Backbone as a printed PyTorch tensor [residue, N CA C, xyz], in Angstrom:
tensor([[[ 94.6120, 188.4670,  93.1850],
         [ 93.8460, 187.9050,  92.0960],
         [ 92.6500, 187.1480,  92.6550]],

        [[ 91.4900, 187.4180,  92.1720],
         [ 90.2540, 186.7390,  92.5600],
         [ 90.0180, 186.7720,  94.0620]],

        [[ 90.5220, 187.7880,  94.7380],
         [ 90.3230, 187.8840,  96.1770],
         [ 91.2800, 187.0370,  96.9960]],

        [[ 92.2670, 186.4360,  96.3500],
         [ 93.2470, 185.6340,  97.0890],
         [ 94.0900, 186.5520,  97.9640]],

        [[ 94.4750, 186.0520,  99.1150],
         [ 95.2560, 186.8520, 100.0420],
         [ 96.6710, 187.0480,  99.5090]],

        [[ 97.1120, 188.2930,  99.3310],
         [ 98.4320, 188.5410,  98.7510],
         [ 99.5910, 188.0680,  99.6280]],

        [[ 99.4160, 188.0850, 100.9320],
         [100.5050, 187.6120, 101.8030],
         [100.6450, 186.1050, 101.6870]],

        [[ 99.5410, 185.3930, 101.6610],
         [ 99.6270, 183.9270, 101.4970],
         [100.2190, 183.5750, 100.1410]],

        [[ 99.8450, 184.3240,  99.1170],
         [100.4340, 184.1010,  97.8020],
         [101.9330, 184.3470,  97.8180]],

        [[102.3530, 185.3920,  98.5050],
         [103.7800, 185.7070,  98.5990],
         [104.5290, 184.6230,  99.3690]],

        [[103.9290, 184.1020, 100.4270],
         [104.5620, 183.0230, 101.1940],
         [104.7230, 181.7880, 100.3170]],

        [[103.6960, 181.4450,  99.5770],
         [103.7800, 180.2900,  98.6760],
         [104.8920, 180.5010,  97.6490]],

        [[104.9580, 181.6950,  97.0940],
         [105.9990, 181.9980,  96.1010],
         [107.4010, 181.9060,  96.7120]],

        [[107.5800, 182.4690,  97.8820],
         [108.8820, 182.4080,  98.5560],
         [109.2770, 180.9650,  98.8400]],

        [[108.3440, 180.1760,  99.3570],
         [108.6690, 178.7770,  99.6510],
         [108.9400, 177.9810,  98.3780]],

        [[108.2780, 178.3360,  97.2890],
         [108.5500, 177.6660,  96.0110],
         [109.9770, 177.9470,  95.5490]],

        [[110.4950, 179.1070,  95.9000],
         [111.8620, 179.4810,  95.5240],
         [112.9070, 178.9030,  96.4780]],

        [[112.4620, 178.3340,  97.5900],
         [113.3550, 177.7430,  98.5900],
         [112.8730, 176.3230,  98.8990]],

        [[113.1430, 175.3720,  98.0230],
         [112.5970, 174.0170,  98.1960],
         [113.0750, 173.2980,  99.4560]],

        [[114.1820, 173.7530, 100.0480],
         [114.6450, 173.1380, 101.2980],
         [113.9180, 173.6890, 102.5130]],

        [[113.0630, 174.6830, 102.2910],
         [112.2590, 175.2480, 103.3580],
         [112.9030, 176.4540, 104.0110]],

        [[112.1160, 177.1180, 104.8300],
         [112.5580, 178.3280, 105.5340],
         [111.8700, 178.4020, 106.8870]],

        [[112.4740, 179.1530, 107.7830],
         [111.8280, 179.4360, 109.0620],
         [110.8490, 180.5880, 108.8820]],

        [[109.9590, 180.7330, 109.8300],
         [109.0150, 181.8460, 109.7720],
         [109.7410, 183.1840, 109.8510]],

        [[110.8290, 183.2390, 110.6030],
         [111.6070, 184.4750, 110.6990],
         [112.2410, 184.8630, 109.3790]],

        [[112.7520, 183.8740, 108.6520],
         [113.3500, 184.1500, 107.3400],
         [112.2860, 184.6170, 106.3490]],

        [[111.1060, 184.0200, 106.4200],
         [110.0010, 184.4420, 105.5540],
         [109.5900, 185.8660, 105.9070]],

        [[109.5420, 186.1650, 107.1980],
         [109.1980, 187.5140, 107.6390],
         [110.1650, 188.5420, 107.0500]],

        [[111.4520, 188.2350, 107.0790],
         [112.4400, 189.1680, 106.5360],
         [112.2720, 189.3530, 105.0310]],

        [[111.9030, 188.3080, 104.3280],
         [111.6710, 188.4140, 102.8770],
         [110.4720, 189.3220, 102.5810]],

        [[109.4660, 189.2660, 103.4350],
         [108.2320, 190.0110, 103.1910],
         [108.2240, 191.3960, 103.8110]],

        [[109.1370, 191.6660, 104.7150],
         [109.1600, 192.9620, 105.4110],
         [107.8180, 193.2710, 106.0670]],

        [[107.2880, 192.3130, 106.7640],
         [106.0350, 192.4840, 107.4950],
         [106.2320, 191.9400, 108.9000]],

        [[105.2150, 192.0120, 109.7200],
         [105.3690, 191.5760, 111.1060],
         [105.4120, 190.0510, 111.2090]],

        [[106.1100, 189.5980, 112.2430],
         [106.2090, 188.1610, 112.4930],
         [104.8300, 187.5690, 112.7390]],

        [[103.9970, 188.2680, 113.5060],
         [102.6590, 187.7640, 113.8230],
         [101.8320, 187.5470, 112.5620]],

        [[101.9520, 188.4600, 111.6120],
         [101.2120, 188.3280, 110.3580],
         [101.6850, 187.1030, 109.5870]],

        [[102.9890, 186.9520, 109.4510],
         [103.5440, 185.8030, 108.7380],
         [103.1470, 184.5070, 109.4300]],

        [[103.2950, 184.4570, 110.7440],
         [102.9880, 183.2360, 111.4830],
         [101.5180, 182.8560, 111.3260]],

        [[100.6300, 183.8350, 111.4210],
         [ 99.1860, 183.5600, 111.2690],
         [ 98.8800, 182.9710, 109.8940]],

        [[ 99.4850, 183.5440, 108.8520],
         [ 99.2380, 183.0370, 107.5020],
         [ 99.8940, 181.6700, 107.2870]],

        [[101.0540, 181.4580, 107.8750],
         [101.6830, 180.1340, 107.7890],
         [100.7930, 179.0800, 108.4380]],

        [[100.2240, 179.4000, 109.5940],
         [ 99.3420, 178.4450, 110.2700],
         [ 98.1440, 178.1010, 109.3980]],

        [[ 97.5840, 179.0860, 108.7180],
         [ 96.4460, 178.8310, 107.8260],
         [ 96.8720, 177.9470, 106.6570]],

        [[ 98.0490, 178.2050, 106.1020],
         [ 98.5400, 177.3960, 104.9780],
         [ 98.8630, 175.9700, 105.4200]],

        [[ 99.3740, 175.8120, 106.6240],
         [ 99.6250, 174.4710, 107.1640],
         [ 98.2910, 173.7520, 107.3640]],

        [[ 97.3010, 174.4470, 107.8860],
         [ 95.9890, 173.8390, 108.1330],
         [ 95.3410, 173.3330, 106.8460]],

        [[ 95.5990, 174.0170, 105.7270],
         [ 95.0180, 173.5840, 104.4510],
         [ 95.8670, 172.5380, 103.7490]],

        [[ 97.0650, 172.2790, 104.2680],
         [ 97.9390, 171.2690, 103.6750],
         [ 98.8250, 171.7780, 102.5530]],

        [[ 98.7930, 173.0810, 102.2810],
         [ 99.6330, 173.6250, 101.2130],
         [101.0840, 173.7910, 101.6600]],

        [[101.2760, 173.9660, 102.9520],
         [102.6060, 174.1030, 103.5430],
         [102.7220, 173.0520, 104.6400]],

        [[103.8860, 172.4410, 104.7410],
         [104.1390, 171.4380, 105.7760],
         [105.3320, 171.8770, 106.6200]],

        [[105.4090, 171.3170, 107.8230],
         [106.5190, 171.6270, 108.7130],
         [107.3210, 170.3760, 109.0030]],

        [[108.5020, 170.5790, 109.5660],
         [109.3460, 169.4560, 109.9490],
         [109.0020, 168.9600, 111.3500]],

        [[107.9560, 169.5100, 111.9480],
         [107.5980, 169.1520, 113.3200],
         [106.1080, 168.8740, 113.4240]],

        [[105.7390, 167.6500, 113.8020],
         [104.3200, 167.3570, 113.9690],
         [103.7630, 167.8970, 115.2770]],

        [[104.6310, 168.3200, 116.1760],
         [104.2230, 168.8010, 117.4950],
         [104.0150, 170.3050, 117.4860]],

        [[103.5670, 170.8300, 118.6040],
         [103.4310, 172.2800, 118.7660],
         [104.8040, 172.9130, 118.5900]],

        [[104.8290, 174.0980, 118.0650],
         [106.0750, 174.7320, 117.6650],
         [106.6440, 175.6760, 118.7210]],

        [[106.3320, 175.4880, 119.9530],
         [106.7740, 176.4160, 120.9900],
         [108.2460, 176.2220, 121.3010]],

        [[109.0090, 177.3000, 121.1150],
         [110.4000, 177.2990, 121.5390],
         [111.3780, 176.5370, 120.6790]],

        [[111.0130, 176.1870, 119.4730],
         [111.9940, 175.5140, 118.6270],
         [111.8870, 176.0130, 117.2010]],

        [[112.9600, 175.8390, 116.4950],
         [113.0430, 176.2960, 115.1150],
         [112.2790, 175.3310, 114.2130]],

        [[111.3310, 175.8640, 113.4800],
         [110.4970, 175.0440, 112.6010],
         [110.7740, 175.4540, 111.1630]],

        [[110.9700, 174.4490, 110.3170],
         [111.1830, 174.6890, 108.8950],
         [109.8760, 174.4360, 108.1590]],

        [[109.4640, 175.4270, 107.3680],
         [108.2510, 175.3350, 106.5630],
         [108.6370, 175.0660, 105.1230]],

        [[107.9560, 174.1130, 104.5010],
         [108.1830, 173.8190, 103.0910],
         [106.8410, 173.7710, 102.3610]],

        [[106.9170, 174.0190, 101.0800],
         [105.7330, 174.0160, 100.2400],
         [105.4360, 172.6050,  99.7690]],

        [[104.1750, 172.2080,  99.8100],
         [103.7460, 170.9510,  99.2030],
         [103.2290, 171.3090,  97.8140]],

        [[104.1270, 171.2640,  96.8360],
         [103.8030, 171.7010,  95.4760],
         [102.6550, 170.8920,  94.8760]],

        [[102.5760, 169.6180,  95.1960],
         [101.4830, 168.7970,  94.6680],
         [100.1430, 169.2750,  95.2180]],

        [[100.1030, 169.6270,  96.4970],
         [ 98.8720, 170.1170,  97.0970],
         [ 98.4710, 171.4610,  96.4920]],

        [[ 99.4560, 172.3240,  96.2360],
         [ 99.1680, 173.6190,  95.6100],
         [ 98.6130, 173.4020,  94.2040]],

        [[ 99.2260, 172.5060,  93.4620],
         [ 98.7730, 172.2150,  92.1030],
         [ 97.3310, 171.6920,  92.1030]],

        [[ 97.0380, 170.7950,  93.0170],
         [ 95.6860, 170.2540,  93.1280],
         [ 94.6840, 171.3490,  93.4920]],

        [[ 95.0480, 172.1820,  94.4640],
         [ 94.1590, 173.2710,  94.8900],
         [ 93.9010, 174.2510,  93.7500]],

        [[ 94.9460, 174.5730,  92.9940],
         [ 94.7660, 175.4840,  91.8580],
         [ 93.8870, 174.8620,  90.7760]],

        [[ 94.0710, 173.5790,  90.5380],
         [ 93.2290, 172.8830,  89.5600],
         [ 91.7780, 172.8620,  89.9840]],

        [[ 91.5470, 172.6030,  91.2610],
         [ 90.1790, 172.6010,  91.7860],
         [ 89.5520, 173.9850,  91.6830]],

        [[ 90.3490, 175.0070,  91.9880],
         [ 89.8410, 176.3790,  91.9250],
         [ 89.5310, 176.7740,  90.4840]],

        [[ 90.3790, 176.3810,  89.5610],
         [ 90.1350, 176.6670,  88.1500],
         [ 88.8510, 175.9770,  87.6790]],

        [[ 88.6810, 174.7250,  88.0630],
         [ 87.4570, 174.0180,  87.6910],
         [ 86.2280, 174.7240,  88.2600]],

        [[ 86.3250, 175.1980,  89.4810],
         [ 85.2270, 175.9380,  90.0790],
         [ 84.9340, 177.2250,  89.3050]],

        [[ 85.9830, 177.9950,  89.0280],
         [ 85.8040, 179.2700,  88.3310],
         [ 85.1830, 179.0990,  86.9460]],

        [[ 85.5550, 178.0050,  86.2790],
         [ 85.0560, 177.7630,  84.9290],
         [ 83.8010, 176.8850,  84.9210]],

        [[ 83.2210, 176.7150,  86.0960],
         [ 81.9850, 175.9260,  86.2630],
         [ 82.1180, 174.5130,  85.7370]],

        [[ 83.2480, 173.9130,  86.0090],
         [ 83.4750, 172.5200,  85.5880],
         [ 83.4380, 171.5590,  86.7740]],

        [[ 82.8500, 171.9810,  87.8590],
         [ 82.8400, 171.1160,  89.0440],
         [ 81.6530, 170.2270,  89.1110]]])
């Protein structure tokens, strides 16, 4: 929709359905896509603040749980709607 990335949308939807969070591997299995693709999109979502992790450090060699920041998603959607409707 509106050029939004379908994989990022799917990740957001999956995390919304799992409020306790999921690992990148579990998300990969839900999406039936490559781990590298899921991880790259998760990193982008973390960078924008829509997804948060249980680890503030680099994620090398440990299990990281990703959760959705529903308030951040709601704010981003509201901002995008205002932009689309020229209310900014």
